[in-house]
N, C-alpha and C positions, 0 to 999 in steps of 0.2 A: 351546222355545222352536219347535223345527223343529219335536215331536210336536203339538202346540195345531197348526199350521199343517196339521198332517198330517188330523186328526181334523173340524178345519173345511171343508179339502178335501171327508176322503172322503164327509159328513152331502151336499154336490154331488156328489157321483160322479163326483170328481175326481181320480185320480189324482197325486200330485205330481213331480220329475220327481227318481230316488234320486241318492243325496251321490253326488260324483263320483270314477271309485274311485284319476282322476290326482292330487287334495288329496295322501291320507297318504305318494302317495312323490314327491312336487314336495316337502314341506316333510320328510319322511325325505333324500333329495337333497340341496337348501337345508339342512342343520344341518350333513349333511358336510364338503360347500362350505365354510361357513365352516368345522370346525375343520382341515381341512387349507391350508385360508391363511391361519389360527392359526400354524400349524406350518409357512411358507414356504414349501409342494407347490404354487407355484399355483400353475404348470405342474394340478395335477392336474382341483386343483380350477375350472378357466376348461373342462378339457376336463367337466365333470361341470357346469356351467353351465350349456355352451353349448347339451346335449341337451337342459336347460329353457324355450331359446329356441324358438320359437318364430315360424312368418312370423304379416304383422301384424297380433301379440298385444304387449302390452302386459307386461311383468312386473316393475312398479319394484321391487317385492326382489332379484330374482335379476335385475336387471337395478345394478343398483345394488353389487349382490358381484360385479358381471362386472368391472365399472369396476375394481371398489378391484382387485381381485385384476389386473388389467392391472398399471396405474399401482404396485402391487407391486412385478411384477416387470420397473417398467421400459419398457414397451410401453407410451411415452404418449400416441401418437398414436391406438392405439385408446381407452385412458384416453380422450382427447380427447374424440374421436366418439363413443363411450356419457355420458356426464354432457351433453357437448351437446341429445342423446337426452333424459335425462331432467331439464334446465332446462327443459327443453319441455316435458314434459309438469308438475315440479312449479316450477315459476316462484318461488316465497317458501319452496323448500331449501335456507337456506344452506350445506348443506356436502358439497350439489349444484355451488353456482358456486362455491366452494374452491377444490374441488377442480379444477374446469377452469381454472380462471387455474392454481393449482401444474399442468395439467400441460402451458397453451400456456409458460407458464416455463421446463418443463423440456425442450420440443420448442426453444424459443431462441426463439419468435414470442411479441418484448415486447410485442407492439401489440399483439395478441390478446387476450394473459396480462391489461396496464393496461384493457383496457375491459372482461373480466371480474370483475377485480374492480370500480373501478367500479359493475360490477353491485349487488355485496354490498355496496356499501355504502350503495346505495339501499336497503336493507333493515335494514344492523347496521351499526354506526359502529366493527367494530372496529379493536383499533390495530395487530397484524398483519396484519389485508392494505389497510393504509390505510400501512404500514410495504414491502409487499410490492408496492405501486404503487411506491412510492418509486425499490427496486430496479432497474424493468423500464425505468421513467427516466432510472437510472443506465447498464443494461447500452447505451440507445437512443441514451446523449451530448449525455440533455437536463440536466443535470447542476442545473439554473436549478430543472425543473418537480419532481424527484428530491428535491430539497433542499425546497420547499415541502413536499412528502407527511412526507416527515421529521421536517422541524419540523411535524406538523397528527397524527403522531404519537406523536410526545415533549409536544404537548399534554395531547393522556388518558391516556398516562402516562410519566410526566419520570421514574420510572429506571432506562429501558433504555436501557443504556448501552450496546449494542449500535445502535442506534439514532443514539443521541449521539456514537459512534465516526464512523459513514456521517457526520451532518450536516458532521460536525466535518471528516472528511476530502476532501470538497467545500471546505468552506468553505477550509482555509491550500491546497489544490493551485489554489482561484479566488488566491491571498496574498490573502486579506481574515482576515490575523489578529484583528487586533480584534471578527471578527466567530465565527470559530475559538474564542477567548477566554469571548466571553459566552455560546454552545450550552451550555461544560462548567460554566456558574458556577453556573446552580441543583443540577445535577444535586451540585456535591461543595458545594454549603450539607448540603446533606443528607447526605452521605456523603463526606468532603474527606480520605481519605487512600487512597480508590476506587484499586486499582493500573493500571484501564483509564483510567481521564479523568483524572486529575492524572497522569501523564505525558503526556497530550497539550495538556492545558491550556500546564507548559512546556515539551514543542514548537515551540509556538505562542507561544511570549515568545520562545522560543529566533530562531527564525525570525524574529520583530520588532526582536531586538534589544535584548531586555530581558535580556540575559545576568546579571544581579546573580540580579535574581526568580526565572530560569528554573536555576540552579541552587539557590537554596534549592526551588524545590520536589520536583526531582532530589535533592536532595541530602536529605530531608524519606523521598521512598520507601525511600532505601538505610536512614534508620533505624529504617524500620517494620520490614526487612527485604526488601525487592528488591531481587537479589538479576539482576536480568533485562538482558540485552545492551546495551540498549536506557538506562537506565538508568547499569552506567557512561561511557559512551557518549555523548551525552549531558553527564552530568556532566565526561569528564575538555575536552569541549567549553569547556564554562561555565568552566572554570578558566584555563581559556588565555587563551578570549579577554578574562577580567579578567584575567590577567598573572599568577594566579597555577599558575605552571607547573608545581610538584612537586610540582600536587597532580592537575593534571593528567596530568602519566607515570602519576602512581600509576591515578586508574580510564580510561586511554584502553589500559594494556593486558592492567586484571584482563580489559575488551571483549573483549581477543584473546582470551585464556583462557577467554570463551563462543562464539566465530567468530574462525575466526578467517580469513572469505575476503574479506573488503571490504579490495579498496589505498588509496580513500583510509586507512584508519584506519593501514597499517602505515604511510603517507607521514606522520601526526601523531606517531606516536609518536616516527617516526625527526627530524623538525625538534622538540618538545619537548627531547624527549633533546637538542639539539645546543644548543637556549635552556638549555636546565639545564646547556652545561659535559661533556657524555660525553664521553668517550672517546671520537675517533669511530672506529678501527680496533677497537674493542672494539665499543663499543654502538650507531654513532648508522651506519656502512657496511651492518653485517647488517640493519636495518632497511630500506636505504635499499634493498640487494635483493633482500630480502623483496616489496620493490609496485614493481623492476624484474621481473622472476620472476611475477610474477601480470599482468603486466598483453598489452594485449593496446593494440600503439601505441596508444596515442590523446595526439595533440600538447600537448591542453594543459595535460595529465598529464604528461607527458615533457622535456615542458618545468621542468615545476615540481617531477617529481625531478632533473634537473642542475641548477638553481637549487639546490640544496639540496646536491646536494653541490659546486659552485660553490664555497656559500657555507662549507664547514666548507673547507678547501685553500684558500682561497682567506684566511682568519684564521690561516696555520700557513707557520710560518717555510718556504722555499726547495720553496713547494708550487702554484710559479707557475706553472708547467704544466699539470698534474692542477684546478688551479682556468679555465684557460685553455681545453682542452680543455674541459672542460662545460659551460659557459658558450656555447658556440661551441654543440652543442649541445642548450642554451638556449636559441638564436638559430634554432638550425632549426630546430625546432619551431618558433619562434611569432618568426613576421618582426614582429611585435608588441611583441617584451621588449626593445626597440630602448638601453635601460640598458648591457644585455649589450654591447653593444659597448664604450662606453666603461671599460665591465670591462673591457674585454682587455686595452686600450691600455694601462690602467693595467698590465696583468696586465705586460704586453711591458713596459713601463716599467721598472716597477720589477726585469724580467730583466738592461735595460740594454741591448737589442734595441727603439734610438730608432726604427727605420727601418719596424716594426714596429707599437711603438708608434703612430707616426702616420698611419698609411693606416689603423687601428684605429678613433684620435681621427678622421678624416678621415671615414671612412665617419658616425659614431656621426653630426656636423655636417651632413650632405647628409641627416639626417630628424629631429634633435632642435630642437627652440623654441629659436625666437633667442628672448632671456630669461631662457630659463628659467636655475635652479643648476646644474643639468647642463653649461646648453650652455655657461654664463659660465669651467664650472672646463675645459671641453675647448677652447675658446678658447684660455684662459692657456696649457695644456700643448700647446698645435703652437704657438704660438709660443717654448714653450721649448726645444719638442723644436728645432723650427727653428734654433734658437739652439745646442746644441748639434752637434746634423749638419754644421750650415757651419762650427765648433772641428773637428772630426773630421778635418775636408776641409783 
């Protein structure tokens, strides 16, 4: 093509410009920079490419490689700036816009990332980009908008378990358990034993209070070999809720063997062991002490732990003093636990320390609801104790 043109120009007495001596050098440098980028020597590649950038010139291939190098090296600010220039030059180039969206996201400039993603969707409905926009809305704590984009992404690509899980988490955080279950069902219709999505449905069933249905889901997961912490934990909790405490103990202990960092799990194991009539000193107490050792003092949990101690001692002969000590602690941590007052009074009564018993019953009556069973019991006990004390005098 160039020879024909030269001949034509020569016939007219016009000399064509000589081929640029810079072109082969530019192509060689560009090829070398691409190789360096491919072996993660991005700093060297950037240095070489920067030498090809000329003021006022717009070499798209060079700038594209330079932007990729900045992105690969983690310099997202430079990458975003370069991709922004490239999108201005080539507005129909989807790759540049996707990279711009990703660079803004890495910079935690989520509104800009969302806007860049929306520009991509004007060119092509790419499910991954739709999901990316959802991630941006989730980062700026706009869950309704995030959920809208996740649902749109699922409509485009129904079997994307990652996006289904993200949508599920928004729904279950908002306590929309029916919605959370519903979003898993199309996926599970195609892949009923999926080890990511099926346990999520089980969790939503459990949170909704459908314990038998939840147990069925988690048991199926265990049967097919899912031996994860969550399966054992929620299977144990489900069995406990459905009064199958022997199975509950087995599963909760199995969960502990996988992850022993959850104080609530230690508490649950202590509680089911007590319900299974295990030895308090040998099996229940060690788990309560594990829980005690793990917690930063949380009043609600401390109250529950002391209540479990109190329940254990309450049911043992000649252990009234220990029961009183723990019920006092349970009440101290949770003053709304007013039934502890009548229990303490009853323990003193069993010890025949009638004066202390009377004081604690009267404390209970001062805060209890008149007409309740506890109120009536305490009233009768007060009358009895006053009679006993009168006789003693």
